[in-house]
PyMOL Python script that loads the backbone (N, CA, C, O; Angstrom):
from pymol import cmd

cmd.read_pdbstr("""\
ATOM      1  N   MET A   1       1.648  -1.459 -13.242  1.00  0.00           N
ATOM      2  CA  MET A   1       0.925  -0.632 -12.310  1.00  0.00           C
ATOM      3  C   MET A   1      -0.258  -1.441 -11.806  1.00  0.00           C
ATOM      4  O   MET A   1      -0.846  -2.230 -12.546  1.00  0.00           O
ATOM      5  N   GLU A   2      -0.603  -1.234 -10.528  1.00  0.00           N
ATOM      6  CA  GLU A   2      -1.638  -2.037  -9.896  1.00  0.00           C
ATOM      7  C   GLU A   2      -2.379  -1.202  -8.848  1.00  0.00           C
ATOM      8  O   GLU A   2      -1.823  -0.283  -8.248  1.00  0.00           O
ATOM      9  N   GLU A   3      -3.643  -1.553  -8.651  1.00  0.00           N
ATOM     10  CA  GLU A   3      -4.428  -0.999  -7.546  1.00  0.00           C
ATOM     11  C   GLU A   3      -4.577  -2.107  -6.516  1.00  0.00           C
ATOM     12  O   GLU A   3      -5.075  -3.188  -6.830  1.00  0.00           O
ATOM     13  N   ILE A   4      -4.145  -1.840  -5.283  1.00  0.00           N
ATOM     14  CA  ILE A   4      -4.135  -2.864  -4.246  1.00  0.00           C
ATOM     15  C   ILE A   4      -4.887  -2.346  -3.024  1.00  0.00           C
ATOM     16  O   ILE A   4      -4.547  -1.305  -2.461  1.00  0.00           O
ATOM     17  N   ARG A   5      -5.922  -3.098  -2.626  1.00  0.00           N
ATOM     18  CA  ARG A   5      -6.751  -2.721  -1.472  1.00  0.00           C
ATOM     19  C   ARG A   5      -6.134  -3.248  -0.176  1.00  0.00           C
ATOM     20  O   ARG A   5      -5.667  -4.385  -0.112  1.00  0.00           O
ATOM     21  N   ILE A   6      -6.142  -2.408   0.844  1.00  0.00           N
ATOM     22  CA  ILE A   6      -5.615  -2.765   2.157  1.00  0.00           C
ATOM     23  C   ILE A   6      -6.743  -3.347   3.014  1.00  0.00           C
ATOM     24  O   ILE A   6      -7.773  -2.704   3.219  1.00  0.00           O
ATOM     25  N   SER A   7      -6.541  -4.558   3.508  1.00  0.00           N
ATOM     26  CA  SER A   7      -7.541  -5.177   4.380  1.00  0.00           C
ATOM     27  C   SER A   7      -7.310  -4.737   5.823  1.00  0.00           C
ATOM     28  O   SER A   7      -6.246  -4.227   6.173  1.00  0.00           O
ATOM     29  N   ASN A   8      -8.309  -4.943   6.630  1.00  0.00           N
ATOM     30  CA  ASN A   8      -8.205  -4.596   8.049  1.00  0.00           C
ATOM     31  C   ASN A   8      -7.141  -5.434   8.743  1.00  0.00           C
ATOM     32  O   ASN A   8      -6.544  -4.989   9.723  1.00  0.00           O
ATOM     33  N   SER A   9      -6.899  -6.643   8.245  1.00  0.00           N
ATOM     34  CA  SER A   9      -5.931  -7.533   8.879  1.00  0.00           C
ATOM     35  C   SER A   9      -4.506  -7.366   8.342  1.00  0.00           C
ATOM     36  O   SER A   9      -3.594  -8.060   8.792  1.00  0.00           O
ATOM     37  N   SER A  10      -4.308  -6.468   7.399  1.00  0.00           N
ATOM     38  CA  SER A  10      -2.978  -6.238   6.846  1.00  0.00           C
ATOM     39  C   SER A  10      -2.093  -5.534   7.866  1.00  0.00           C
ATOM     40  O   SER A  10      -2.546  -4.653   8.596  1.00  0.00           O
ATOM     41  N   SER A  11      -0.830  -5.935   7.906  1.00  0.00           N
ATOM     42  CA  SER A  11       0.114  -5.244   8.796  1.00  0.00           C
ATOM     43  C   SER A  11       0.430  -3.837   8.294  1.00  0.00           C
ATOM     44  O   SER A  11       1.041  -3.048   9.015  1.00  0.00           O
ATOM     45  N   LEU A  12       0.020  -3.514   7.066  1.00  0.00           N
ATOM     46  CA  LEU A  12       0.225  -2.160   6.538  1.00  0.00           C
ATOM     47  C   LEU A  12      -0.836  -1.187   7.052  1.00  0.00           C
ATOM     48  O   LEU A  12      -0.611   0.023   7.069  1.00  0.00           O
ATOM     49  N   ALA A  13      -1.984  -1.708   7.469  1.00  0.00           N
ATOM     50  CA  ALA A  13      -3.069  -0.843   7.951  1.00  0.00           C
ATOM     51  C   ALA A  13      -2.620  -0.117   9.218  1.00  0.00           C
ATOM     52  O   ALA A  13      -1.992  -0.706  10.098  1.00  0.00           O
ATOM     53  N   HIS A  14      -2.950   1.152   9.291  1.00  0.00           N
ATOM     54  CA  HIS A  14      -2.667   2.023  10.434  1.00  0.00           C
ATOM     55  C   HIS A  14      -1.191   2.403  10.545  1.00  0.00           C
ATOM     56  O   HIS A  14      -0.756   2.877  11.594  1.00  0.00           O
ATOM     57  N   ARG A  15      -0.423   2.204   9.485  1.00  0.00           N
ATOM     58  CA  ARG A  15       0.983   2.619   9.463  1.00  0.00           C
ATOM     59  C   ARG A  15       1.139   3.906   8.682  1.00  0.00           C
ATOM     60  O   ARG A  15       0.414   4.154   7.719  1.00  0.00           O
ATOM     61  N   GLU A  16       2.093   4.726   9.106  1.00  0.00           N
ATOM     62  CA  GLU A  16       2.457   5.883   8.297  1.00  0.00           C
ATOM     63  C   GLU A  16       3.184   5.377   7.060  1.00  0.00           C
ATOM     64  O   GLU A  16       3.901   4.377   7.114  1.00  0.00           O
ATOM     65  N   LEU A  17       2.995   6.070   5.951  1.00  0.00           N
ATOM     66  CA  LEU A  17       3.667   5.667   4.710  1.00  0.00           C
ATOM     67  C   LEU A  17       5.174   5.566   4.897  1.00  0.00           C
ATOM     68  O   LEU A  17       5.809   4.647   4.380  1.00  0.00           O
ATOM     69  N   LYS A  18       5.741   6.506   5.634  1.00  0.00           N
ATOM     70  CA  LYS A  18       7.199   6.498   5.810  1.00  0.00           C
ATOM     71  C   LYS A  18       7.685   5.262   6.549  1.00  0.00           C
ATOM     72  O   LYS A  18       8.870   4.937   6.474  1.00  0.00           O
ATOM     73  N   ASN A  19       6.808   4.562   7.262  1.00  0.00           N
ATOM     74  CA  ASN A  19       7.169   3.345   7.976  1.00  0.00           C
ATOM     75  C   ASN A  19       6.614   2.090   7.320  1.00  0.00           C
ATOM     76  O   ASN A  19       6.710   1.003   7.889  1.00  0.00           O
ATOM     77  N   SER A  20       6.041   2.223   6.143  1.00  0.00           N
ATOM     78  CA  SER A  20       5.391   1.088   5.487  1.00  0.00           C
ATOM     79  C   SER A  20       6.367   0.150   4.785  1.00  0.00           C
ATOM     80  O   SER A  20       6.052  -1.019   4.562  1.00  0.00           O
ATOM     81  N   ARG A  21       7.543   0.650   4.436  1.00  0.00           N
ATOM     82  CA  ARG A  21       8.584  -0.129   3.748  1.00  0.00           C
ATOM     83  C   ARG A  21       8.132  -0.635   2.382  1.00  0.00           C
ATOM     84  O   ARG A  21       8.600  -1.674   1.915  1.00  0.00           O
ATOM     85  N   LEU A  22       7.220   0.102   1.740  1.00  0.00           N
ATOM     86  CA  LEU A  22       6.752  -0.296   0.410  1.00  0.00           C
ATOM     87  C   LEU A  22       7.905  -0.367  -0.579  1.00  0.00           C
ATOM     88  O   LEU A  22       7.985  -1.298  -1.380  1.00  0.00           O
ATOM     89  N   ARG A  23       8.780   0.594  -0.524  1.00  0.00           N
ATOM     90  CA  ARG A  23       9.917   0.627  -1.456  1.00  0.00           C
ATOM     91  C   ARG A  23      10.969  -0.413  -1.069  1.00  0.00           C
ATOM     92  O   ARG A  23      11.467  -1.143  -1.926  1.00  0.00           O
ATOM     93  N   GLU A  24      11.305  -0.480   0.211  1.00  0.00           N
ATOM     94  CA  GLU A  24      12.376  -1.371   0.661  1.00  0.00           C
ATOM     95  C   GLU A  24      12.002  -2.851   0.515  1.00  0.00           C
ATOM     96  O   GLU A  24      12.804  -3.644   0.021  1.00  0.00           O
ATOM     97  N   ASP A  25      10.795  -3.225   0.940  1.00  0.00           N
ATOM     98  CA  ASP A  25      10.403  -4.637   0.953  1.00  0.00           C
ATOM     99  C   ASP A  25       9.784  -5.111  -0.360  1.00  0.00           C
ATOM    100  O   ASP A  25       9.895  -6.287  -0.706  1.00  0.00           O
ATOM    101  N   PHE A  26       9.135  -4.211  -1.089  1.00  0.00           N
ATOM    102  CA  PHE A  26       8.405  -4.617  -2.279  1.00  0.00           C
ATOM    103  C   PHE A  26       8.904  -3.939  -3.555  1.00  0.00           C
ATOM    104  O   PHE A  26       8.406  -4.215  -4.647  1.00  0.00           O
ATOM    105  N   ASN A  27       9.886  -3.054  -3.412  1.00  0.00           N
ATOM    106  CA  ASN A  27      10.472  -2.356  -4.556  1.00  0.00           C
ATOM    107  C   ASN A  27       9.391  -1.708  -5.429  1.00  0.00           C
ATOM    108  O   ASN A  27       9.424  -1.798  -6.656  1.00  0.00           O
ATOM    109  N   THR A  28       8.440  -1.059  -4.768  1.00  0.00           N
ATOM    110  CA  THR A  28       7.339  -0.405  -5.476  1.00  0.00           C
ATOM    111  C   THR A  28       7.362   1.094  -5.232  1.00  0.00           C
ATOM    112  O   THR A  28       7.898   1.572  -4.232  1.00  0.00           O
ATOM    113  N   GLN A  29       6.781   1.811  -6.152  1.00  0.00           N
ATOM    114  CA  GLN A  29       6.622   3.262  -6.051  1.00  0.00           C
ATOM    115  C   GLN A  29       5.141   3.561  -5.859  1.00  0.00           C
ATOM    116  O   GLN A  29       4.319   3.218  -6.708  1.00  0.00           O
ATOM    117  N   LEU A  30       4.805   4.196  -4.751  1.00  0.00           N
ATOM    118  CA  LEU A  30       3.416   4.588  -4.501  1.00  0.00           C
ATOM    119  C   LEU A  30       3.117   5.865  -5.279  1.00  0.00           C
ATOM    120  O   LEU A  30       3.760   6.894  -5.071  1.00  0.00           O
ATOM    121  N   LEU A  31       2.145   5.790  -6.168  1.00  0.00           N
ATOM    122  CA  LEU A  31       1.765   6.948  -6.971  1.00  0.00           C
ATOM    123  C   LEU A  31       0.642   7.744  -6.328  1.00  0.00           C
ATOM    124  O   LEU A  31       0.629   8.974  -6.383  1.00  0.00           O
ATOM    125  N   ALA A  32      -0.315   7.024  -5.710  1.00  0.00           N
ATOM    126  CA  ALA A  32      -1.464   7.697  -5.109  1.00  0.00           C
ATOM    127  C   ALA A  32      -2.183   6.727  -4.177  1.00  0.00           C
ATOM    128  O   ALA A  32      -1.984   5.514  -4.230  1.00  0.00           O
ATOM    129  N   LEU A  33      -3.019   7.300  -3.330  1.00  0.00           N
ATOM    130  CA  LEU A  33      -3.944   6.544  -2.491  1.00  0.00           C
ATOM    131  C   LEU A  33      -5.350   6.891  -2.948  1.00  0.00           C
ATOM    132  O   LEU A  33      -5.634   8.040  -3.287  1.00  0.00           O
ATOM    133  N   LEU A  34      -6.215   5.912  -2.956  1.00  0.00           N
ATOM    134  CA  LEU A  34      -7.630   6.159  -3.220  1.00  0.00           C
ATOM    135  C   LEU A  34      -8.363   5.842  -1.931  1.00  0.00           C
ATOM    136  O   LEU A  34      -8.362   4.701  -1.470  1.00  0.00           O
ATOM    137  N   ARG A  35      -8.989   6.859  -1.348  1.00  0.00           N
ATOM    138  CA  ARG A  35      -9.695   6.714  -0.075  1.00  0.00           C
ATOM    139  C   ARG A  35     -11.068   7.357  -0.201  1.00  0.00           C
ATOM    140  O   ARG A  35     -11.185   8.555  -0.458  1.00  0.00           O
ATOM    141  N   ASN A  36     -12.105   6.546  -0.017  1.00  0.00           N
ATOM    142  CA  ASN A  36     -13.480   7.057  -0.073  1.00  0.00           C
ATOM    143  C   ASN A  36     -13.728   7.840  -1.354  1.00  0.00           C
ATOM    144  O   ASN A  36     -14.305   8.928  -1.320  1.00  0.00           O
ATOM    145  N   ASP A  37     -13.298   7.296  -2.470  1.00  0.00           N
ATOM    146  CA  ASP A  37     -13.473   7.900  -3.793  1.00  0.00           C
ATOM    147  C   ASP A  37     -12.714   9.212  -3.980  1.00  0.00           C
ATOM    148  O   ASP A  37     -13.005   9.969  -4.906  1.00  0.00           O
ATOM    149  N   VAL A  38     -11.746   9.485  -3.107  1.00  0.00           N
ATOM    150  CA  VAL A  38     -10.891  10.667  -3.231  1.00  0.00           C
ATOM    151  C   VAL A  38      -9.474  10.199  -3.520  1.00  0.00           C
ATOM    152  O   VAL A  38      -8.936   9.353  -2.805  1.00  0.00           O
ATOM    153  N   ILE A  39      -8.875  10.745  -4.558  1.00  0.00           N
ATOM    154  CA  ILE A  39      -7.497  10.404  -4.908  1.00  0.00           C
ATOM    155  C   ILE A  39      -6.554  11.345  -4.167  1.00  0.00           C
ATOM    156  O   ILE A  39      -6.680  12.567  -4.242  1.00  0.00           O
ATOM    157  N   ILE A  40      -5.614  10.751  -3.455  1.00  0.00           N
ATOM    158  CA  ILE A  40      -4.564  11.518  -2.784  1.00  0.00           C
ATOM    159  C   ILE A  40      -3.289  11.253  -3.579  1.00  0.00           C
ATOM    160  O   ILE A  40      -2.620  10.240  -3.375  1.00  0.00           O
ATOM    161  N   ALA A  41      -2.960  12.165  -4.483  1.00  0.00           N
ATOM    162  CA  ALA A  41      -1.777  12.023  -5.333  1.00  0.00           C
ATOM    163  C   ALA A  41      -0.540  12.421  -4.542  1.00  0.00           C
ATOM    164  O   ALA A  41      -0.565  13.373  -3.762  1.00  0.00           O
ATOM    165  N   ASN A  42       0.537  11.683  -4.751  1.00  0.00           N
ATOM    166  CA  ASN A  42       1.791  11.948  -4.047  1.00  0.00           C
ATOM    167  C   ASN A  42       1.558  12.181  -2.553  1.00  0.00           C
ATOM    168  O   ASN A  42       1.876  13.254  -2.040  1.00  0.00           O
ATOM    169  N   PRO A  43       1.014  11.202  -1.861  1.00  0.00           N
ATOM    170  CA  PRO A  43       0.710  11.393  -0.438  1.00  0.00           C
ATOM    171  C   PRO A  43       1.965  11.692   0.379  1.00  0.00           C
ATOM    172  O   PRO A  43       3.063  11.245   0.047  1.00  0.00           O
ATOM    173  N   GLU A  44       1.782  12.445   1.437  1.00  0.00           N
ATOM    174  CA  GLU A  44       2.881  12.829   2.315  1.00  0.00           C
ATOM    175  C   GLU A  44       3.377  11.614   3.104  1.00  0.00           C
ATOM    176  O   GLU A  44       2.605  10.686   3.347  1.00  0.00           O
ATOM    177  N   PRO A  45       4.637  11.606   3.503  1.00  0.00           N
ATOM    178  CA  PRO A  45       5.184  10.476   4.259  1.00  0.00           C
ATOM    179  C   PRO A  45       4.444  10.197   5.570  1.00  0.00           C
ATOM    180  O   PRO A  45       4.429   9.059   6.041  1.00  0.00           O
ATOM    181  N   GLY A  46       3.838  11.215   6.153  1.00  0.00           N
ATOM    182  CA  GLY A  46       3.118  11.045   7.407  1.00  0.00           C
ATOM    183  C   GLY A  46       1.685  10.555   7.245  1.00  0.00           C
ATOM    184  O   GLY A  46       0.997  10.314   8.237  1.00  0.00           O
ATOM    185  N   GLU A  47       1.230  10.406   6.004  1.00  0.00           N
ATOM    186  CA  GLU A  47      -0.125   9.900   5.741  1.00  0.00           C
ATOM    187  C   GLU A  47      -0.240   8.480   6.298  1.00  0.00           C
ATOM    188  O   GLU A  47       0.656   7.657   6.109  1.00  0.00           O
ATOM    189  N   ILE A  48      -1.334   8.204   6.976  1.00  0.00           N
ATOM    190  CA  ILE A  48      -1.542   6.890   7.568  1.00  0.00           C
ATOM    191  C   ILE A  48      -2.398   6.035   6.637  1.00  0.00           C
ATOM    192  O   ILE A  48      -3.469   6.451   6.194  1.00  0.00           O
ATOM    193  N   ILE A  49      -1.903   4.833   6.352  1.00  0.00           N
ATOM    194  CA  ILE A  49      -2.644   3.891   5.510  1.00  0.00           C
ATOM    195  C   ILE A  49      -3.824   3.357   6.317  1.00  0.00           C
ATOM    196  O   ILE A  49      -3.652   2.845   7.424  1.00  0.00           O
ATOM    197  N   GLN A  50      -5.016   3.481   5.754  1.00  0.00           N
ATOM    198  CA  GLN A  50      -6.231   3.039   6.428  1.00  0.00           C
ATOM    199  C   GLN A  50      -6.763   1.754   5.781  1.00  0.00           C
ATOM    200  O   GLN A  50      -6.569   1.534   4.585  1.00  0.00           O
ATOM    201  N   PRO A  51      -7.436   0.905   6.573  1.00  0.00           N
ATOM    202  CA  PRO A  51      -8.112  -0.238   5.959  1.00  0.00           C
ATOM    203  C   PRO A  51      -9.080   0.262   4.887  1.00  0.00           C
ATOM    204  O   PRO A  51      -9.733   1.292   5.055  1.00  0.00           O
ATOM    205  N   GLU A  52      -9.160  -0.467   3.806  1.00  0.00           N
ATOM    206  CA  GLU A  52      -9.983  -0.155   2.637  1.00  0.00           C
ATOM    207  C   GLU A  52      -9.368   0.901   1.727  1.00  0.00           C
ATOM    208  O   GLU A  52      -9.929   1.187   0.669  1.00  0.00           O
ATOM    209  N   ASP A  53      -8.229   1.492   2.104  1.00  0.00           N
ATOM    210  CA  ASP A  53      -7.504   2.345   1.157  1.00  0.00           C
ATOM    211  C   ASP A  53      -7.083   1.491  -0.028  1.00  0.00           C
ATOM    212  O   ASP A  53      -6.854   0.289   0.114  1.00  0.00           O
ATOM    213  N   ILE A  54      -6.982   2.101  -1.174  1.00  0.00           N
ATOM    214  CA  ILE A  54      -6.446   1.440  -2.351  1.00  0.00           C
ATOM    215  C   ILE A  54      -5.131   2.130  -2.696  1.00  0.00           C
ATOM    216  O   ILE A  54      -5.090   3.336  -2.939  1.00  0.00           O
ATOM    217  N   LEU A  55      -4.067   1.348  -2.714  1.00  0.00           N
ATOM    218  CA  LEU A  55      -2.757   1.865  -3.082  1.00  0.00           C
ATOM    219  C   LEU A  55      -2.608   1.741  -4.592  1.00  0.00           C
ATOM    220  O   LEU A  55      -2.839   0.672  -5.157  1.00  0.00           O
ATOM    221  N   ILE A  56      -2.227   2.812  -5.232  1.00  0.00           N
ATOM    222  CA  ILE A  56      -1.925   2.776  -6.656  1.00  0.00           C
ATOM    223  C   ILE A  56      -0.407   2.790  -6.745  1.00  0.00           C
ATOM    224  O   ILE A  56       0.244   3.800  -6.478  1.00  0.00           O
ATOM    225  N   VAL A  57       0.141   1.632  -7.131  1.00  0.00           N
ATOM    226  CA  VAL A  57       1.581   1.431  -7.073  1.00  0.00           C
ATOM    227  C   VAL A  57       2.127   0.953  -8.411  1.00  0.00           C
ATOM    228  O   VAL A  57       1.416   0.371  -9.230  1.00  0.00           O
ATOM    229  N   PHE A  58       3.398   1.215  -8.600  1.00  0.00           N
ATOM    230  CA  PHE A  58       4.119   0.794  -9.795  1.00  0.00           C
ATOM    231  C   PHE A  58       5.277  -0.078  -9.341  1.00  0.00           C
ATOM    232  O   PHE A  58       5.980   0.261  -8.389  1.00  0.00           O
ATOM    233  N   GLY A  59       5.476  -1.199 -10.021  1.00  0.00           N
ATOM    234  CA  GLY A  59       6.603  -2.050  -9.685  1.00  0.00           C
ATOM    235  C   GLY A  59       6.603  -3.312 -10.521  1.00  0.00           C
ATOM    236  O   GLY A  59       5.766  -3.495 -11.404  1.00  0.00           O
ATOM    237  N   ARG A  60       7.561  -4.182 -10.224  1.00  0.00           N
ATOM    238  CA  ARG A  60       7.664  -5.461 -10.926  1.00  0.00           C
ATOM    239  C   ARG A  60       6.495  -6.361 -10.538  1.00  0.00           C
ATOM    240  O   ARG A  60       6.004  -6.307  -9.410  1.00  0.00           O
ATOM    241  N   GLU A  61       6.059  -7.181 -11.478  1.00  0.00           N
ATOM    242  CA  GLU A  61       4.886  -8.031 -11.252  1.00  0.00           C
ATOM    243  C   GLU A  61       5.053  -8.956 -10.050  1.00  0.00           C
ATOM    244  O   GLU A  61       4.121  -9.100  -9.259  1.00  0.00           O
ATOM    245  N   ASP A  62       6.211  -9.581  -9.895  1.00  0.00           N
ATOM    246  CA  ASP A  62       6.404 -10.498  -8.776  1.00  0.00           C
ATOM    247  C   ASP A  62       6.324  -9.779  -7.436  1.00  0.00           C
ATOM    248  O   ASP A  62       5.774 -10.318  -6.477  1.00  0.00           O
ATOM    249  N   LYS A  63       6.862  -8.581  -7.363  1.00  0.00           N
ATOM    250  CA  LYS A  63       6.812  -7.802  -6.119  1.00  0.00           C
ATOM    251  C   LYS A  63       5.398  -7.282  -5.847  1.00  0.00           C
ATOM    252  O   LYS A  63       4.979  -7.182  -4.694  1.00  0.00           O
ATOM    253  N   LEU A  64       4.671  -6.954  -6.912  1.00  0.00           N
ATOM    254  CA  LEU A  64       3.283  -6.519  -6.725  1.00  0.00           C
ATOM    255  C   LEU A  64       2.438  -7.672  -6.176  1.00  0.00           C
ATOM    256  O   LEU A  64       1.541  -7.436  -5.366  1.00  0.00           O
ATOM    257  N   ARG A  65       2.703  -8.900  -6.594  1.00  0.00           N
ATOM    258  CA  ARG A  65       1.973 -10.064  -6.073  1.00  0.00           C
ATOM    259  C   ARG A  65       2.267 -10.246  -4.587  1.00  0.00           C
ATOM    260  O   ARG A  65       1.368 -10.561  -3.807  1.00  0.00           O
ATOM    261  N   GLU A  66       3.535 -10.046  -4.193  1.00  0.00           N
ATOM    262  CA  GLU A  66       3.894 -10.122  -2.770  1.00  0.00           C
ATOM    263  C   GLU A  66       3.163  -9.042  -1.979  1.00  0.00           C
ATOM    264  O   GLU A  66       2.650  -9.301  -0.890  1.00  0.00           O
ATOM    265  N   LEU A  67       3.118  -7.841  -2.528  1.00  0.00           N
ATOM    266  CA  LEU A  67       2.425  -6.743  -1.856  1.00  0.00           C
ATOM    267  C   LEU A  67       0.931  -7.030  -1.744  1.00  0.00           C
ATOM    268  O   LEU A  67       0.321  -6.716  -0.722  1.00  0.00           O
ATOM    269  N   GLU A  68       0.340  -7.616  -2.768  1.00  0.00           N
ATOM    270  CA  GLU A  68      -1.085  -7.978  -2.699  1.00  0.00           C
ATOM    271  C   GLU A  68      -1.346  -8.929  -1.530  1.00  0.00           C
ATOM    272  O   GLU A  68      -2.336  -8.775  -0.816  1.00  0.00           O
ATOM    273  N   LYS A  69      -0.470  -9.903  -1.333  1.00  0.00           N
ATOM    274  CA  LYS A  69      -0.631 -10.837  -0.214  1.00  0.00           C
ATOM    275  C   LYS A  69      -0.533 -10.110   1.123  1.00  0.00           C
ATOM    276  O   LYS A  69      -1.311 -10.363   2.043  1.00  0.00           O
ATOM    277  N   GLU A  70       0.427  -9.215   1.213  1.00  0.00           N
ATOM    278  CA  GLU A  70       0.592  -8.425   2.437  1.00  0.00           C
ATOM    279  C   GLU A  70      -0.631  -7.559   2.694  1.00  0.00           C
ATOM    280  O   GLU A  70      -1.120  -7.477   3.821  1.00  0.00           O
ATOM    281  N   ALA A  71      -1.118  -6.919   1.649  1.00  0.00           N
ATOM    282  CA  ALA A  71      -2.277  -6.030   1.768  1.00  0.00           C
ATOM    283  C   ALA A  71      -3.543  -6.797   2.171  1.00  0.00           C
ATOM    284  O   ALA A  71      -4.422  -6.256   2.843  1.00  0.00           O
ATOM    285  N   ALA A  72      -3.619  -8.049   1.755  1.00  0.00           N
ATOM    286  CA  ALA A  72      -4.778  -8.886   2.092  1.00  0.00           C
ATOM    287  C   ALA A  72      -4.659  -9.476   3.497  1.00  0.00           C
ATOM    288  O   ALA A  72      -5.600 -10.099   3.989  1.00  0.00           O
ATOM    289  N   GLY A  73      -3.511  -9.282   4.141  1.00  0.00           N
ATOM    290  CA  GLY A  73      -3.321  -9.816   5.486  1.00  0.00           C
ATOM    291  C   GLY A  73      -2.913 -11.267   5.483  1.00  0.00           C
ATOM    292  O   GLY A  73      -3.068 -11.961   6.488  1.00  0.00           O
ATOM    293  N   MET A  74      -2.387 -11.741   4.350  1.00  0.00           N
ATOM    294  CA  MET A  74      -1.992 -13.149   4.231  1.00  0.00           C
ATOM    295  C   MET A  74      -0.605 -13.406   4.789  1.00  0.00           C
ATOM    296  O   MET A  74      -0.264 -14.554   5.071  1.00  0.00           O
ATOM    297  N   VAL A  75       0.201 -12.373   4.954  1.00  0.00           N
ATOM    298  CA  VAL A  75       1.534 -12.488   5.525  1.00  0.00           C
ATOM    299  C   VAL A  75       1.757 -11.307   6.456  1.00  0.00           C
ATOM    300  O   VAL A  75       1.051 -10.302   6.372  1.00  0.00           O
ATOM    301  N   LYS A  76       2.719 -11.424   7.324  1.00  0.00           N
ATOM    302  CA  LYS A  76       3.053 -10.346   8.261  1.00  0.00           C
ATOM    303  C   LYS A  76       4.470  -9.894   8.033  1.00  0.00           C
ATOM    304  O   LYS A  76       5.362 -10.708   7.794  1.00  0.00           O
ATOM    305  N   LEU A  77       4.683  -8.577   8.107  1.00  0.00           N
ATOM    306  CA  LEU A  77       6.040  -8.033   7.988  1.00  0.00           C
ATOM    307  C   LEU A  77       6.785  -8.225   9.296  1.00  0.00           C
ATOM    308  O   LEU A  77       7.947  -7.835   9.408  1.00  0.00           O
TER     309      LEU A  77
END
""", "prot")
cmd.dss("prot")
cmd.show_as("cartoon", "prot")
cmd.util.cbc("prot")
cmd.orient("prot")
């Protein structure tokens, strides 16, 4: 399990969760979003990922490292 912060330059920023491909591309399960010190547990598919959101995700370590790079804006989907 990992907490991953979304940067402003991430291609995940401003996307709806249902279009984020977190499961398909990174084989991760999103458990919650942390936004402005508020936990959004089991967020709805239409929730939009915002810069500075923290994704609380579960998955394999190698895939979580890939997601961290994506979240930091180091790669583009």
